C-alpha positions, 0 to 999 in steps of 0.5 A: 934157286938157279944161277945162269951166266950170261957173259957179253963182250969185249965191247969197244967203246969210244971217247974222247979225251977230255970228257968224263965217261958217266955209266948207269945201269938199269934193269928192267922187267920189274926184277931186282937185283944189284953190279960191280963194276971193275976198271982192271982189277979196281973195283970202282963201285958196287950196288946201284950203278946211277951215273959216276964217273969213272973219269976222263976218256984220255985215263980210260984209253986201252982199259977194261971195264967189267959189270957185273949185273946180278937180277933176281927174278921177281916178277911172278908174270915173266922169267923175262931179264932185261938189263941196259947199260947206258954210257955217258961220252961213249961211242957207243952209247946204250947197250941193250942186254939181250941185244934187241934181234936176241931174246936170250935172257931169260930164268928158267923159274921165278926165284933164280937169278941171272948173272950178267959179266959184259966186257968193254975198252976204252979206245980213243974216238977221233973227233 
């Protein structure tokens, strides 16, 4: 079993000060996996990420968010991996991996792992 590491970002997420920012992570292509979410050095959540509240925009501005997603290739029909990060109340809202214009997230053999590390920073969004 090999581990392929992919790094993406940092990407900027615009937030309004009074909005709560919520994150959801989806693993596609009938693969399985888990996640680790860190704000700065603080671990916020691990495992399945389904709409945890990251906090209010005013508390996130200037901070770095790291999302690590480890995907185990269990789909016998494909070695392709896809991951979607959805930021409710953030702009942009959706980050697709691989990006729609590319197709570079694939493991070599069945049973391999793809480890995606994506980093984001939060900035104040003008109304």
